[in-house]
N, C-alpha and C positions, 0 to 999 in steps of 0.2 A: 063620913066625908071621904071622897076620892082623893088619891094622892098620885104623885108622879116622882120620877127620879131626877135629881139634879146633879150634873157632873161639872165641876169647875176645873179648868186646866190653865196653867201658866208655865212660865219658864222654870219655875222652882218645883213643880209637882202638880198634884191633883187632889181634890176632895170629892167625896160622893155622899149624897144624902138621898135616902130612899123613900122618905115619908113626907115630902113637901106637898102642901095643899095650895099655896099661892106664892107667886113670884112677882115682884114689882120692880121695874127698871125704867130707864128713859133712853130714847133715841133722839134723832134730830127732829122728829115731829112732836115729841112730848113724852109724857109718862104713859105706861101701859102695864097691864097685869096679865098673868098667865095662870090658868087653872087646869086641873086634870082634864084630859079630853080635848084640849084646845086644838084647833086646826094647825096643820104644819105652818111654820113661820120661820123667818130669818130676819134678824135685826142687827144693825150696827149700833152698839151702845155708846153713849157719850161719856165723857169724864164725869165721875161722881159716884153716887151711891145706888146700890140695888139692895133689895131686902127680900127675905122669904120667911115663911112661917111653916112649921111642921104640924102634924096632927095634934101634938100636945099643946099647941098654942105658943110655942117658943119662937120668937122672932130673932133672926140673925141678919147682920148687915154685911155687905160686901162693898168695899171701896176699891175702885178700879180706874185706870186712866183710859177707859174705853175698851171695847172688845166686840166680839161677834157672838151672837146668841142664836141658837137653832133649837126649834122644838119640833119633834116628830115622834110618833109612836109612844106617846106619854113619857118622853124623856127630853129634858131640857139640858142642853150642853152650852156652856159659856167658856169661850177661849179668850184670853187676854195675855198681855205681856207679864203683868204681875197684879195680884189682887191681895187685899187684906180682909180677913174674915174675923168677925167678932160679934159679941153681944151688945157692946156699947158703941153707939153711933159716933160720939165725939172722939173716942180713942182711936178708932180706925180711920176717921177723917184726918186726924193728926198724923197717923202713920203714913197715909198716902201723901200728905203735904210734905212730910219730911223726906220721903223717898223721891218725890219729884224735885225737891230742892237739891238733894244729893246728885241726882242725874243731871240737873242743870249745871251744877258745879263741875261735874266730870266733863260735860260737854264743853264748858268754858275752858277748862284746863287743856283738853285735847286741842281745841282751836288755837290756844296760845302756843302750845307746843308745835303745831303745824306751821304757825306763822314764824316761829323761831327757825324751824328747819328750812322754810322757804327763803328767809333772809340769808341763812348760812349758805344755801345753794347758790343764791344770786351773787354773794360775795366770792364764792369759789369760782363761779363762771367768769366773773370779772377778772379775777386773778389769772385764770387760765387764758383768757382772751388777751390780757396784757402781755403775758409770757409769749404767746404765739406771735403777737405783733413784733416784740423785741427780736425773737428768733428769725422772723421773716425779714426784718430790716438789717440783720447782721450779716 
């Protein structure tokens, strides 16, 4: 069985697998598979799971919040913000869900902080405006 190399890249590092025989993922148009010798391609992956199998028949799952996949010269490269790799589908799905909940919480906290800063700036501008009016009237 022919194989190809798979390179996974995210903000935390990279992984490489040299004996992949099939890769399955999904983009906006649906699910698709890649085998060794596939034509050049580029795809924007959607949130969810991808999976691949090596020559020994061992399946691995990749949970990701979307990404960009490129296949050329028998090499598949997947770039994403963050991915979770594992043998158990449910476990990595939970890792992805937990990570996205954490990110959502961080975004909510940042928005709340920005709102507080904005209110403090508006109060300060109001105070400065009042002082300037008093000084101009004196």
